[in-house]
N, C-alpha and C positions, 0 to 999 in steps of 0.2 A: 686374379690378383700379382702383383706385381710385388717382390719382397723389396724393402726397403734397409737398405743393409745401416742407414744410420738411426732406424728406428731401437732406444734401447728401454721399453715397455711406457706403460702412462704416463705421464708427465706429473710431477708433484715436486710443489716448492721445498727451497731450500729452509730446512731447518737451522737457527740459530740462536746455539744456547744463551738460553738467561739464566745467569746466576741465583737475580734475585726472586724467582718466580717459586709460589709460595701454594698452588695448587691452583684449583678452580675455586674462584670467588663466591662465597657466601654472605647474604645478607646476617647482621647482626642480629641476634633476639633479644630484645630488652624485656627482663622479668618484669609483669604486670599484677600485681598482687591484689586486686580488683576482680580480676579476670575468673569466670565461674562457667565451666562447661555447660551447654544448656541444648540438651538432645532433642528435644521439643521447640527450639527455637521458629522454627520456618510452619509450622500444625498452626493453623489457623481454625476457629471452632465457625466462625461466620464469614464469608469472602463478599462486600457490599461492590466490588467494582474491578474492572479488570483494566489494566494499561495495554497497550501497544504502541510499539516504535517501528512506523513503517514509514519506509523511503519512496518514493513513487515516482514515475517521469510526468505523470499524466494526472491532474486534479480530479476530482468527483467521487472516489472511492469512499463508500460508504459503510461503515464497519457497524450494525447494531444488532440489539439483544442476542450477545453472545450469554450464552451457559454454562455453567457448569453445576456438572450435579453427578453424582454415584447411580440413581435411578433412573434406568432408561426410559421409564414410562411417563418419570417427568420432563426430561428432555423433550421426548415424544412428542407432548401435551404442547409445551413450548414453541417446537417446532409449528406447529400444525394452527395455531394462536397465531404467530408471526407470518405463518404464507397465507391464511387467510385475510391476516389486514393486509400483507403486498399485494393480495389480486384485489383489495380495495380501493388502495393508495392508486393502485397504477391503472382501475378504471375511470378514476377521476381525472387522474392528467390526462388518459386519451380523448377525455371528454372536453377537458379544457385545451388541448392542442388543435382538436375538432372545430370546435368553438373560434379559436385564432385563426385558424386554414381556413374557413368560412368568413369569417371578417376580413381578410387579408383580399381574398377571392373576390369579396363584393368591392373593396376598395379599388382594389385592379382593373373592373372592370366600369367604373363608376370613371375612373381617370382616362380607361378606353373611350369611354362616349363621351367623356369632355374634350380629349382631344380629337376626335372626329367632330363633332362638333365646331370646334374651332378651324379645322382643316376646311369644313364646308363652308363657314363665313368666308375663310383667305379665298376660296375657291368664287366665293359670291363677288368677292369685292373685286378679282379681277376681271 
């Protein structure tokens, strides 16, 4: 460290006096005679839906079966039901993908055979 004789401490902006300064600004409060305080404003007896605001880069995220419960057994039952449903859907999707893959492979084989036949026909013509 080399001492700097010009250093006078941490820099701070100069303060210019303002004779009109009235202190920190506060929003005006207007009296509302219809207002009544309600301590139970956010208490709901029955919640039917859940809103999720989500920003995502990739599409395709699916949120399904959101459970809100104070009973752990109820939540666990909902999870096991959902898990079995998810496994059944996965098996079905896998079967459809296998079927599609087989159809594409058969189509590719028929196209290759057709191309080979055309190549043989061209050789025969020469």
